[in-house]
Backbone as CSV, one residue per row, in Angstrom:
resi,resn,N_x,N_y,N_z,CA_x,CA_y,CA_z,C_x,C_y,C_z
1,UNK,110.973,141.021,67.141,111.462,139.828,67.822,112.532,140.187,68.853
2,UNK,113.432,141.096,68.485,114.502,141.489,69.410,113.918,142.130,70.664
3,UNK,112.931,142.997,70.472,112.305,143.655,71.621,111.605,142.627,72.507
4,UNK,110.958,141.654,71.878,110.274,140.607,72.640,111.269,139.797,73.473
5,UNK,112.387,139.419,72.858,113.389,138.625,73.569,113.979,139.412,74.731
6,UNK,114.270,140.680,74.505,114.836,141.507,75.583,113.848,141.657,76.737
7,UNK,112.565,141.827,76.402,111.567,141.955,77.460,111.433,140.659,78.245
8,UNK,111.488,139.520,77.555,111.398,138.238,78.238,112.627,137.982,79.105
9,UNK,113.785,138.421,78.648,115.001,138.262,79.456,114.884,139.076,80.738
10,UNK,114.349,140.294,80.618,114.146,141.128,81.803,113.152,140.483,82.757
11,UNK,112.057,139.955,82.227,111.076,139.266,83.064,111.686,138.036,83.733
12,UNK,112.531,137.330,83.002,113.185,136.144,83.565,114.112,136.530,84.711
13,UNK,114.795,137.662,84.563,115.676,138.120,85.637,114.882,138.431,86.901
14,UNK,113.695,139.021,86.731,112.845,139.317,87.886,112.366,138.023,88.544
15,UNK,112.007,137.035,87.716,111.573,135.747,88.246,112.709,135.077,89.021
16,UNK,113.912,135.114,88.477,115.059,134.521,89.171,115.320,135.215,90.500
17,UNK,115.122,136.525,90.513,115.282,137.260,91.764,114.275,136.758,92.799
18,UNK,113.045,136.563,92.368,112.031,136.030,93.272,112.358,134.617,93.738
19,UNK,112.916,133.807,92.830,113.292,132.439,93.198,114.364,132.442,94.275
20,UNK,115.369,133.300,94.119,116.432,133.360,95.124,115.875,133.768,96.491
21,UNK,114.935,134.712,96.493,114.363,135.168,97.762,113.543,134.067,98.423
22,UNK,112.697,133.387,97.645,111.847,132.338,98.203,112.694,131.194,98.749
23,UNK,113.691,130.757,97.960,114.537,129.654,98.411,115.316,130.045,99.654
24,UNK,115.829,131.262,99.676,116.597,131.722,100.835,115.729,131.721,102.092
25,UNK,114.503,132.203,101.975,113.618,132.262,103.137,113.174,130.871,103.580
26,UNK,112.902,129.991,102.629,112.475,128.639,102.987,113.585,127.879,103.708
27,UNK,114.815,128.080,103.278,115.926,127.379,103.911,116.126,127.830,105.354
28,UNK,115.705,129.056,105.647,115.839,129.530,107.034,114.873,128.812,107.970
29,UNK,113.809,128.220,107.389,112.824,127.521,108.203,113.221,126.086,108.508
30,UNK,114.247,125.582,107.822,114.678,124.205,108.043,115.377,124.112,109.390
31,UNK,114.948,123.188,110.261,115.580,123.091,111.585,116.998,122.530,111.490
32,UNK,117.822,122.864,112.469,119.177,122.343,112.515,120.194,123.358,112.045
33,UNK,121.435,123.102,112.377,122.548,123.972,112.020,123.337,123.319,110.886
34,UNK,123.295,123.870,109.662,123.983,123.226,108.542,125.493,123.153,108.723
35,UNK,126.073,124.144,109.377,127.517,124.123,109.595,127.888,122.985,110.542
36,UNK,127.081,122.814,111.583,127.348,121.719,112.535,127.218,120.370,111.855
37,UNK,126.228,120.217,110.987,126.045,118.961,110.246,127.208,118.737,109.292
38,UNK,127.663,119.804,108.616,128.751,119.672,107.656,130.056,119.255,108.333
39,UNK,130.301,119.747,109.525,131.542,119.414,110.221,131.530,117.980,110.744
40,UNK,130.386,117.514,111.187,130.303,116.144,111.671,131.231,115.892,112.835
41,UNK,132.021,114.816,112.738,132.956,114.456,113.806,134.164,115.370,113.863
42,UNK,134.342,116.223,112.858,135.488,117.139,112.854,135.179,118.424,113.615
43,UNK,134.088,118.451,114.325,133.638,119.684,114.972,134.609,120.144,116.071
44,UNK,134.914,121.435,116.005,135.565,122.114,117.125,135.148,123.572,117.052
45,UNK,135.085,124.270,118.173,134.522,125.629,118.203,135.198,126.597,117.245
46,UNK,136.518,126.518,117.095,137.228,127.462,116.232,136.848,127.251,114.765
47,UNK,136.865,125.991,114.330,136.505,125.691,112.938,135.042,126.041,112.678
48,UNK,134.198,125.747,113.636,132.768,126.037,113.501,132.529,127.533,113.312
49,UNK,133.166,128.345,114.142,132.975,129.791,114.048,133.563,130.344,112.759
50,UNK,134.710,129.816,112.355,135.353,130.288,111.116,134.485,129.987,109.906
51,UNK,133.881,128.795,109.886,133.033,128.428,108.754,131.751,129.250,108.728
52,UNK,131.191,129.536,109.886,130.001,130.388,109.942,130.306,131.792,109.434
53,UNK,131.457,132.327,109.815,131.835,133.661,109.353,132.122,133.655,107.854
54,UNK,132.756,132.579,107.381,133.057,132.483,105.943,131.772,132.422,105.121
55,UNK,130.758,131.718,105.652,129.476,131.610,104.942,128.575,132.804,105.196
56,UNK,128.965,133.698,106.108,128.153,134.871,106.414,126.959,134.584,107.277
57,UNK,126.932,133.412,107.943,125.774,133.035,108.747,125.729,133.763,110.083
58,UNK,126.768,134.486,110.396,126.763,135.250,111.644,126.140,136.631,111.460
59,UNK,125.716,136.954,110.227,125.119,138.246,109.919,123.592,138.154,109.985
60,UNK,122.888,139.290,110.126,121.419,139.295,110.069,120.929,138.792,108.708
61,UNK,119.702,138.276,108.680,119.166,137.689,107.448,119.156,138.652,106.260
62,UNK,118.725,139.913,106.412,118.771,140.822,105.253,120.183,141.007,104.709
63,UNK,121.160,141.070,105.603,122.551,141.215,105.170,123.015,139.951,104.457
64,UNK,122.614,138.791,104.979,122.975,137.527,104.338,122.418,137.462,102.909
65,UNK,121.140,137.826,102.764,120.522,137.748,101.439,121.148,138.752,100.474
66,UNK,121.374,139.976,100.938,121.988,140.996,100.077,123.386,140.561,99.646
67,UNK,124.132,139.967,100.566,125.478,139.490,100.235,125.419,138.355,99.218
68,UNK,124.478,137.416,99.438,124.340,136.291,98.501,123.952,136.779,97.113
69,UNK,122.996,137.703,97.065,122.532,138.214,95.778,123.638,138.971,95.056
70,UNK,124.393,139.767,95.790,125.486,140.506,95.166,126.538,139.595,94.592
71,UNK,126.893,138.552,95.317,127.879,137.608,94.802,127.311,136.794,93.640
72,UNK,126.006,136.460,93.711,125.394,135.667,92.643,125.398,136.412,91.314
73,UNK,125.250,137.730,91.368,125.264,138.523,90.133,126.617,138.459,89.431
74,UNK,127.652,138.144,90.168,128.991,138.003,89.575,129.334,136.551,89.274
75,UNK,128.371,135.637,89.491,128.613,134.225,89.237,129.149,133.462,90.425
76,UNK,129.281,134.125,91.558,129.777,133.478,92.770,128.585,133.048,93.620
77,UNK,128.324,131.743,93.680,127.196,131.208,94.434,127.619,130.676,95.796
78,UNK,128.796,131.036,96.242,129.271,130.595,97.547,130.073,129.319,97.452
79,UNK,130.345,128.727,98.609,131.108,127.486,98.670,130.295,126.435,99.400
80,UNK,130.560,125.184,99.078,129.857,124.075,99.701,130.275,123.908,101.154
81,UNK,129.297,123.730,102.044,129.610,123.444,103.441,130.342,122.111,103.582
82,UNK,130.031,121.188,102.693,130.539,119.827,102.842,131.940,119.652,102.263
83,UNK,132.193,120.230,101.074,133.469,120.008,100.396,134.364,121.243,100.361
84,UNK,133.763,122.434,100.582,134.553,123.655,100.513,134.821,124.132,99.101
85,UNK,134.257,123.452,98.084,134.457,123.840,96.691,133.438,124.903,96.279
86,UNK,133.764,125.719,95.285,132.787,126.710,94.798,131.527,126.037,94.270
87,UNK,130.380,126.576,94.643,129.109,125.995,94.216,128.949,126.077,92.700
88,UNK,129.400,127.182,92.104,129.276,127.341,90.649,129.967,126.203,89.924
89,UNK,131.151,125.835,90.377,131.882,124.755,89.724,131.199,123.415,89.936
90,UNK,130.683,123.187,91.153,130.005,121.920,91.439,128.781,121.747,90.545
91,UNK,127.977,122.808,90.435,126.744,122.729,89.642,127.062,122.548,88.160
92,UNK,128.028,123.301,87.659,128.369,123.204,86.235,128.991,121.851,85.891
93,UNK,129.673,121.235,86.846,130.234,119.910,86.603,129.138,118.860,86.455
94,UNK,128.019,119.064,87.143,126.907,118.115,87.061,125.994,118.367,85.859
95,UNK,126.068,119.545,85.275,125.149,119.916,84.195,125.276,119.028,82.961
96,UNK,126.490,118.683,82.474,126.563,117.832,81.274,125.855,116.492,81.425
97,UNK,125.936,115.876,82.607,125.255,114.592,82.819,123.745,114.761,82.701
98,UNK,123.224,115.839,83.273,121.782,116.093,83.195,121.357,116.397,81.765
99,UNK,122.141,117.211,81.062,121.808,117.541,79.672,121.793,116.289,78.799
100,UNK,122.791,115.437,78.940,122.855,114.237,78.100,121.682,113.310,78.382
101,UNK,121.315,113.146,79.643,120.186,112.280,79.980,118.871,112.880,79.494
102,UNK,118.679,114.179,79.709,117.418,114.824,79.337,117.189,114.791,77.829
103,UNK,118.200,115.184,77.056,118.009,115.246,75.602,117.904,113.847,74.992
104,UNK,118.647,112.882,75.522,118.528,111.515,75.013,117.137,110.960,75.288
105,UNK,116.622,111.211,76.489,115.288,110.729,76.837,114.218,111.376,75.968
106,UNK,114.332,112.677,75.712,113.343,113.380,74.895,113.390,112.902,73.451
107,UNK,114.597,112.704,72.915,114.719,112.199,71.536,114.090,110.811,71.425
108,UNK,114.371,109.950,72.384,113.761,108.614,72.379,112.233,108.716,72.454
109,UNK,111.734,109.604,73.326,110.291,109.764,73.476,109.648,110.253,72.181
110,UNK,110.291,111.190,71.506,109.744,111.709,70.247,109.741,110.633,69.164
111,UNK,110.794,109.826,69.101,110.858,108.759,68.101,109.753,107.732,68.303
112,UNK,109.332,107.554,69.546,108.249,106.612,69.827,106.878,107.277,69.684
113,UNK,106.735,108.471,70.256,105.416,109.098,70.378,104.893,109.646,69.054
114,UNK,105.768,110.240,68.237,105.278,110.864,67.005,104.648,109.854,66.048
115,UNK,105.357,108.823,65.623,104.682,107.878,64.714,103.493,107.186,65.342
116,UNK,103.603,106.827,66.632,102.512,106.125,67.286,101.286,107.022,67.435
117,UNK,101.494,108.274,67.844,100.376,109.191,68.004,99.712,109.546,66.685
118,UNK,100.502,109.745,65.638,99.944,110.110,64.331,99.147,108.957,63.745
119,UNK,99.729,107.755,63.776,99.021,106.595,63.224,97.745,106.315,64.014
120,UNK,97.813,106.473,65.331,96.629,106.249,66.158,95.516,107.230,65.817
121,UNK,95.889,108.479,65.512,94.882,109.483,65.164,94.315,109.248,63.766
122,UNK,95.195,108.951,62.824,94.743,108.734,61.446,93.862,107.490,61.355
123,UNK,94.206,106.463,62.121,93.435,105.217,62.123,92.672,105.084,63.448
124,UNK,91.936,106.094,63.771,91.190,106.113,65.027,90.223,104.933,65.109
125,UNK,90.250,104.250,66.250,89.371,103.100,66.451,89.966,101.782,66.026
126,UNK,91.147,101.810,65.399,91.791,100.582,64.941,92.559,99.928,66.079
127,UNK,93.157,98.781,65.767,93.958,98.070,66.769,95.173,98.903,67.188
128,UNK,95.748,99.636,66.235,96.895,100.491,66.549,96.482,101.592,67.520
129,UNK,95.306,102.148,67.306,94.805,103.202,68.197,94.604,102.658,69.610
130,UNK,94.017,101.488,69.717,93.819,100.891,71.039,95.155,100.590,71.710
131,UNK,96.110,100.089,70.929,97.439,99.792,71.486,98.122,101.066,71.969
132,UNK,97.969,102.153,71.217,98.578,103.421,71.608,97.973,103.940,72.902
133,UNK,96.678,103.793,73.059,96.026,104.259,74.286,96.415,103.405,75.492
134,UNK,96.572,102.103,75.271,97.026,101.227,76.360,98.449,101.584,76.760
135,UNK,99.310,101.810,75.759,100.687,102.200,76.046,100.739,103.517,76.811
136,UNK,99.931,104.468,76.405,99.905,105.761,77.079,99.449,105.622,78.520
137,UNK,98.406,104.824,78.743,97.917,104.626,80.099,98.932,103.878,80.961
138,UNK,99.615,102.913,80.353,100.624,102.143,81.085,101.780,103.034,81.517
139,UNK,102.268,103.865,80.608,103.408,104.716,80.920,103.113,105.746,81.990
140,UNK,101.877,106.239,82.011,101.499,107.234,83.014,101.272,106.588,84.368
141,UNK,100.768,105.362,84.375,100.361,104.715,85.619,101.512,104.038,86.354
142,UNK,102.439,103.447,85.612,103.516,102.672,86.239,104.619,103.610,86.704
143,UNK,105.072,103.505,87.949,106.147,104.382,88.438,107.435,104.178,87.657
144,UNK,108.139,105.264,87.398,109.367,105.164,86.615,110.455,104.397,87.354
145,UNK,110.476,104.471,88.693,111.509,103.736,89.411,111.299,102.224,89.291
146,UNK,110.025,101.782,89.204,109.757,100.355,89.006,110.251,99.901,87.635
147,UNK,109.978,100.716,86.603,110.473,100.375,85.268,111.999,100.358,85.245
148,UNK,112.617,101.289,85.989,114.069,101.304,86.056,114.622,100.050,86.704
149,UNK,113.999,99.622,87.799,114.452,98.399,88.481,114.283,97.180,87.576
150,UNK,113.145,97.098,86.887,112.922,95.983,85.969,113.940,95.998,84.828
151,UNK,114.284,97.196,84.354,115.288,97.300,83.295,116.657,96.843,83.769
152,UNK,117.017,97.209,84.986,118.308,96.777,85.539,118.344,95.262,85.683
153,UNK,117.246,94.683,86.203,117.201,93.232,86.393,117.322,92.506,85.063
154,UNK,116.592,92.991,84.047,116.559,92.291,82.760,117.825,92.518,81.941
155,UNK,118.128,93.801,81.660,119.204,94.097,80.708,120.600,94.083,81.332
156,UNK,120.686,94.322,82.640,121.990,94.285,83.302,122.221,92.973,84.043
157,UNK,121.173,92.478,84.728,121.340,91.274,85.525,121.216,89.990,84.730
158,UNK,120.101,89.838,83.987,119.834,88.586,83.276,120.603,88.511,81.959
159,UNK,120.446,89.523,81.114,121.070,89.505,79.793,122.517,90.008,79.804
160,UNK,122.830,90.919,80.725,124.188,91.441,80.801,124.565,92.335,79.639
161,UNK,123.576,92.959,79.003,123.851,93.806,77.848,124.321,95.199,78.243
162,UNK,123.814,95.713,79.344,124.075,97.098,79.719,124.550,97.178,81.166
163,UNK,125.344,98.189,81.487,125.760,98.370,82.884,124.576,98.827,83.735
164,UNK,124.508,98.394,84.989,123.352,98.737,85.824,123.344,100.182,86.292
165,UNK,124.497,100.832,86.355,124.557,102.198,86.860,125.874,102.825,86.442
166,UNK,126.060,104.091,86.839,127.305,104.782,86.537,127.155,105.758,85.388
167,UNK,128.215,106.500,85.155,128.195,107.550,84.123,129.576,107.698,83.513
168,UNK,129.601,107.830,82.200,130.819,108.132,81.457,130.504,109.305,80.545
169,UNK,131.348,110.322,80.539,131.097,111.517,79.730,131.116,111.188,78.246
170,UNK,130.268,111.871,77.498,130.192,111.655,76.049,131.518,111.963,75.379
171,UNK,132.192,113.013,75.817,133.459,113.404,75.217,134.586,112.435,75.561
172,UNK,134.416,111.686,76.641,135.460,110.748,77.062,135.423,109.454,76.265
173,UNK,134.239,108.875,76.122,134.075,107.606,75.399,132.627,107.501,74.940
174,UNK,132.325,107.865,73.688,130.929,107.846,73.215,130.262,106.483,73.343
175,UNK,131.014,105.410,73.095,130.427,104.080,73.181,130.000,103.725,74.596
176,UNK,130.881,103.949,75.550,130.542,103.660,76.949,129.460,104.613,77.451
177,UNK,129.493,105.866,76.977,128.429,106.805,77.356,127.069,106.284,76.907
178,UNK,127.003,105.792,75.665,125.738,105.291,75.133,125.234,104.091,75.932
179,UNK,126.153,103.206,76.325,125.730,102.025,77.087,125.238,102.405,78.478
180,UNK,125.833,103.442,79.081,125.412,103.863,80.418,124.127,104.685,80.388
181,UNK,123.927,105.475,79.327,122.752,106.348,79.289,121.505,105.602,78.819
182,UNK,121.683,104.423,78.203,120.556,103.734,77.579,119.437,103.427,78.580
183,UNK,119.771,102.768,79.675,118.726,102.370,80.621,118.007,103.554,81.265
184,UNK,118.727,104.522,81.851,117.994,105.656,82.439,117.223,106.474,81.409
185,UNK,117.790,106.634,80.202,117.098,107.424,79.186,115.829,106.731,78.707
186,UNK,115.886,105.430,78.508,114.694,104.697,78.077,113.639,104.690,79.180
187,UNK,114.083,104.540,80.429,113.141,104.553,81.549,112.387,105.869,81.611
188,UNK,113.130,106.973,81.556,112.488,108.291,81.587,111.739,108.548,80.287
189,UNK,112.316,108.111,79.168,111.710,108.356,77.871,110.384,107.655,77.682
190,UNK,110.217,106.483,78.286,108.944,105.777,78.163,107.810,106.544,78.822
191,UNK,108.093,107.107,79.972,107.077,107.919,80.649,106.743,109.148,79.807
192,UNK,107.783,109.815,79.311,107.567,111.002,78.474,106.837,110.642,77.188
193,UNK,107.199,109.512,76.585,106.560,109.086,75.337,105.083,108.794,75.535
194,UNK,104.740,108.209,76.661,103.327,107.907,76.910,102.503,109.187,77.026
195,UNK,103.080,110.214,77.656,102.386,111.502,77.770,102.263,112.169,76.398
196,UNK,103.357,112.162,75.645,103.344,112.811,74.332,102.428,112.092,73.355
197,UNK,102.363,110.774,73.426,101.501,110.015,72.508,100.049,110.461,72.645
198,UNK,99.621,110.639,73.872,98.231,111.057,74.106,97.982,112.453,73.536
199,UNK,98.914,113.376,73.755,98.725,114.739,73.262,98.814,114.802,71.742
200,UNK,99.739,114.060,71.166,99.870,114.063,69.705,98.619,113.487,69.063
201,UNK,98.123,112.407,69.595,96.894,111.802,69.055,95.734,112.785,69.125
202,UNK,95.526,113.417,70.275,94.418,114.365,70.425,94.574,115.567,69.509
203,UNK,95.804,116.087,69.399,96.042,117.262,68.567,95.815,116.954,67.092
204,UNK,96.301,115.808,66.641,96.116,115.433,65.230,94.648,115.168,64.936
205,UNK,93.950,114.522,65.855,92.521,114.277,65.649,91.750,115.590,65.501
206,UNK,92.101,116.569,66.300,91.417,117.861,66.230,91.666,118.550,64.894
207,UNK,92.897,118.495,64.416,93.225,119.149,63.145,92.602,118.398,61.967
208,UNK,92.521,117.073,62.054,91.948,116.285,60.957,90.500,116.651,60.666
209,UNK,89.796,117.175,61.670,88.391,117.551,61.475,88.225,118.994,61.014
210,UNK,89.330,119.699,60.789,89.251,121.098,60.379,88.794,121.217,58.920
211,UNK,88.203,122.364,58.583,87.665,122.569,57.231,88.772,122.564,56.180
212,UNK,89.930,123.172,56.492,90.971,123.252,55.469,91.566,121.881,55.155
213,UNK,91.491,120.951,56.096,91.957,119.591,55.822,90.983,118.881,54.900
214,UNK,89.690,119.047,55.163,88.689,118.435,54.280,88.767,119.042,52.878
215,UNK,89.064,120.340,52.812,89.217,120.974,51.495,90.403,120.399,50.750
216,UNK,91.513,120.214,51.445,92.701,119.640,50.824,92.432,118.221,50.330
217,UNK,91.697,117.450,51.107,91.364,116.091,50.669,90.416,116.119,49.475
218,UNK,89.482,117.086,49.478,88.544,117.189,48.358,89.235,117.591,47.066
219,UNK,90.355,118.293,47.158,91.115,118.688,45.974,91.903,117.526,45.389
220,UNK,91.885,116.396,46.071,92.556,115.216,45.534,93.989,115.035,45.992
221,UNK,94.430,115.785,46.989,95.782,115.611,47.496,95.914,114.248,48.176
222,UNK,97.088,113.664,48.026,97.327,112.378,48.664,97.330,112.524,50.192
223,UNK,96.966,111.440,50.869,96.867,111.487,52.333,98.187,111.877,52.973
224,UNK,99.305,111.376,52.421,100.605,111.709,52.992,100.880,113.197,52.897
225,UNK,100.540,113.803,51.779,100.750,115.233,51.595,99.879,116.032,52.558
226,UNK,98.633,115.617,52.703,97.720,116.321,53.604,98.238,116.278,55.040
227,UNK,98.700,115.118,55.454,99.173,114.967,56.836,100.449,115.762,57.064
228,UNK,101.400,115.646,56.138,102.695,116.302,56.341,102.604,117.820,56.199
229,UNK,101.835,118.307,55.234,101.820,119.747,54.957,100.739,120.512,55.705
230,UNK,99.629,119.874,55.965,98.498,120.605,56.541,98.187,120.201,57.990
231,UNK,98.338,118.940,58.293,97.937,118.464,59.619,99.043,118.660,60.642
232,UNK,100.227,118.141,60.335,101.293,118.121,61.334,101.694,119.511,61.797
233,UNK,101.878,120.427,60.864,102.354,121.752,61.249,101.356,122.454,62.173
234,UNK,100.087,122.291,61.898,99.074,122.932,62.744,98.855,122.175,64.049
235,UNK,99.200,120.900,64.070,99.036,120.122,65.292,100.233,120.247,66.217
236,UNK,101.310,120.873,65.750,102.542,120.919,66.535,102.499,121.906,67.698
237,UNK,101.666,122.949,67.596,101.687,124.002,68.618,101.456,123.457,70.024
238,UNK,100.339,122.759,70.271,100.164,122.222,71.634,101.189,121.155,71.986
239,UNK,101.662,120.409,70.986,102.652,119.362,71.246,103.980,119.976,71.684
240,UNK,104.362,121.066,71.035,105.610,121.743,71.407,105.561,122.197,72.857
241,UNK,104.405,122.660,73.289,104.257,123.087,74.681,104.519,121.933,75.640
242,UNK,103.928,120.782,75.350,104.105,119.615,76.218,105.549,119.133,76.190
243,UNK,106.157,119.110,75.009,107.557,118.693,74.901,108.451,119.621,75.717
244,UNK,108.165,120.922,75.642,108.972,121.889,76.397,108.844,121.665,77.899
245,UNK,107.618,121.402,78.351,107.415,121.153,79.793,108.168,119.903,80.227
246,UNK,108.083,118.849,79.423,108.782,117.609,79.761,110.294,117.797,79.748
247,UNK,110.806,118.521,78.751,112.246,118.768,78.675,112.718,119.590,79.860
248,UNK,111.960,120.622,80.200,112.345,121.456,81.337,112.350,120.654,82.629
249,UNK,111.377,119.755,82.774,111.336,118.918,83.969,112.552,118.005,84.040
250,UNK,112.941,117.442,82.903,114.109,116.561,82.880,115.390,117.335,83.132
251,UNK,115.460,118.556,82.600,116.647,119.376,82.846,116.758,119.747,84.317
252,UNK,115.610,119.798,84.990,115.631,120.062,86.413,116.122,118.890,87.238
253,UNK,116.280,117.744,86.585,116.800,116.580,87.283,115.705,115.612,87.676
254,UNK,115.838,114.372,87.246,114.903,113.314,87.634,115.520,112.625,88.841
255,UNK,115.160,113.086,90.026,115.877,112.692,91.240,115.857,111.180,91.452
256,UNK,114.679,110.560,91.350,114.571,109.128,91.625,115.429,108.323,90.652
257,UNK,115.354,108.669,89.363,116.104,107.928,88.353,117.605,108.158,88.517
258,UNK,118.002,109.383,88.803,119.425,109.658,88.961,119.998,108.954,90.183
259,UNK,119.223,108.870,91.251,119.673,108.129,92.432,119.716,106.635,92.130
260,UNK,118.695,106.122,91.450,118.617,104.695,91.146,119.779,104.235,90.271
261,UNK,120.130,105.042,89.268,121.187,104.654,88.339,122.540,105.298,88.677
262,UNK,122.648,105.909,89.854,123.892,106.575,90.273,124.362,107.542,89.187
263,UNK,123.417,108.331,88.689,123.698,109.285,87.609,124.037,110.643,88.228
264,UNK,125.226,111.162,87.999,125.676,112.383,88.696,125.135,113.663,88.073
265,UNK,123.821,113.817,88.089,123.204,114.996,87.503,122.723,115.974,88.552
266,UNK,121.937,116.941,88.120,121.425,117.971,89.016,120.473,117.377,90.050
267,UNK,119.660,116.413,89.641,118.742,115.790,90.580,119.471,115.083,91.707
268,UNK,120.510,114.320,91.371,121.300,113.639,92.404,122.011,114.654,93.286
269,UNK,122.493,115.724,92.691,123.163,116.775,93.467,122.195,117.400,94.464
270,UNK,120.981,117.673,94.020,119.973,118.249,94.915,119.638,117.300,96.055
271,UNK,119.498,116.035,95.733,119.198,115.025,96.759,120.313,114.965,97.808
272,UNK,121.547,114.926,97.356,122.677,114.869,98.285,122.771,116.144,99.121
273,UNK,122.482,117.293,98.501,122.565,118.563,99.225,121.494,118.641,100.314
274,UNK,120.307,118.121,100.029,119.247,118.119,101.036,119.629,117.217,102.201
275,UNK,120.169,116.047,101.885,120.569,115.120,102.943,121.653,115.713,103.843
276,UNK,122.607,116.414,103.212,123.729,116.969,103.973,123.445,118.370,104.493
277,UNK,122.265,118.903,104.175,121.927,120.282,104.537,122.991,121.254,104.027
278,UNK,123.429,120.989,102.811,124.431,121.851,102.174,123.675,122.959,101.448
279,UNK,123.296,124.004,102.170,122.410,125.031,101.649,122.961,125.777,100.435
280,UNK,124.227,126.151,100.409,124.725,126.849,99.214,124.581,126.016,97.937
281,UNK,124.875,124.716,98.022,124.728,123.848,96.846,123.262,123.726,96.456
282,UNK,122.391,123.591,97.442,120.955,123.488,97.166,120.442,124.763,96.502
283,UNK,120.855,125.922,96.999,120.448,127.188,96.385,120.965,127.294,94.952
284,UNK,122.204,126.896,94.734,122.764,126.955,93.393,122.048,126.036,92.425
285,UNK,121.700,124.825,92.880,120.996,123.877,92.017,119.606,124.387,91.656
286,UNK,118.889,124.926,92.646,117.540,125.449,92.392,117.608,126.641,91.443
287,UNK,118.594,127.496,91.615,118.742,128.654,90.739,119.016,128.226,89.302
288,UNK,119.852,127.208,89.126,120.141,126.706,87.778,118.904,126.098,87.146
289,UNK,118.145,125.327,87.914,116.924,124.708,87.386,115.922,125.777,86.957
290,UNK,115.759,126.815,87.768,114.841,127.899,87.411,115.293,128.592,86.125
291,UNK,116.597,128.808,85.990,117.119,129.450,84.780,116.873,128.578,83.547
292,UNK,117.018,127.265,83.684,116.774,126.361,82.559,115.294,126.364,82.168
293,UNK,114.411,126.384,83.154,112.975,126.458,82.863,112.655,127.730,82.069
294,UNK,113.181,128.841,82.513,112.903,130.111,81.847,113.485,130.131,80.438
295,UNK,114.665,129.547,80.258,115.276,129.504,78.930,114.446,128.657,77.977
296,UNK,113.987,127.521,78.440,113.160,126.659,77.593,111.862,127.367,77.217
297,UNK,111.234,128.040,78.162,109.992,128.766,77.868,110.206,129.862,76.835
298,UNK,111.334,130.566,76.930,111.641,131.613,75.960,111.824,131.012,74.563
299,UNK,112.558,129.923,74.476,112.782,129.280,73.173,111.478,128.775,72.568
300,UNK,110.576,128.280,73.400,109.294,127.790,72.909,108.449,128.934,72.362
301,UNK,108.433,130.067,73.043,107.669,131.217,72.559,108.179,131.689,71.198
302,UNK,109.492,131.674,71.038,110.064,132.058,69.737,109.716,131.018,68.673
303,UNK,109.729,129.743,69.067,109.422,128.675,68.113,107.972,128.729,67.654
304,UNK,107.070,129.164,68.530,105.666,129.304,68.129,105.524,130.166,66.877
305,UNK,106.215,131.302,66.894,106.113,132.226,65.767,106.691,131.624,64.494
306,UNK,107.670,130.747,64.633,108.259,130.107,63.458,107.346,129.026,62.891
307,UNK,106.647,128.321,63.780,105.770,127.246,63.328,104.473,127.767,62.723
308,UNK,103.942,128.852,63.281,102.653,129.383,62.815,102.793,130.885,62.578
309,UNK,102.824,131.315,61.319,102.977,132.752,61.010,101.858,133.625,61.582
310,UNK,100.736,133.012,61.951,99.626,133.786,62.501,99.923,134.255,63.909
311,UNK,100.884,133.617,64.566,101.258,133.984,65.929,102.315,135.079,65.856
312,UNK,102.063,136.174,66.500,103.024,137.289,66.515,103.528,137.507,67.930
313,UNK,104.777,137.917,68.029,105.366,138.235,69.321,105.559,139.731,69.392
314,UNK,105.181,140.316,70.512,105.254,141.775,70.671,106.045,142.104,71.930
């Protein structure tokens, strides 16, 4: 296991290196001068030249990339063109908001999808199964921003139960954090739950037809025991993959939802950086998202071996 983890960490480092190169090259294709945009009405030739030299934009592209990569290895991702603050600090300040939204949404999705998907599979063809399939189709088809707007109108505007937008840190006030995270988390969680419900139902249905399940039922084991001990554990492998993909996507930032609810996460940061052409912040955000994707994939590979002893990691 240790050798496997070390090899995956090395592979992840190579992938991150490729990500930095691709993002750096793509940003060079964007028209316009980011320093000129960042200065705005404060533009003057001396300040403009000083900022270009500070950002290293007066150097050839290979030198710029080598300098960026060297500083990135030490945790220095440069400074923001817009605010002058270190990019590392800006990105890390936004990370807790993204983590709280992503994990809350995934937990909500699992609480909805697991019982609904399992019951739909066990009672295939029943009213519950039809309802689960309608819910799954609805969640996939309806845009999340529309559900978010409807949630704001109903729960914030009409009922007045929840705030329409904003963010409060969990460590600052758990109660206010819960009230602010509820709407965006449920909005994102409903979409995730609809996807997971379909996969859980299909996975459980496939395992229910396996020979070892029929053998367990023939031995007289109760249905609850068969489902919990024999069906669920074997049905979890493909489900874990889907959950990991959804979690990684949420950790990367749900841009539309974060903008809609004024949620100060990575997605909102990326959106603002693109608008302002703040390239250092954009590079830092993309690098963090890539690192989170790779970390989630590594954890999932390790979890596979824990869930199914037949799976070995080399």
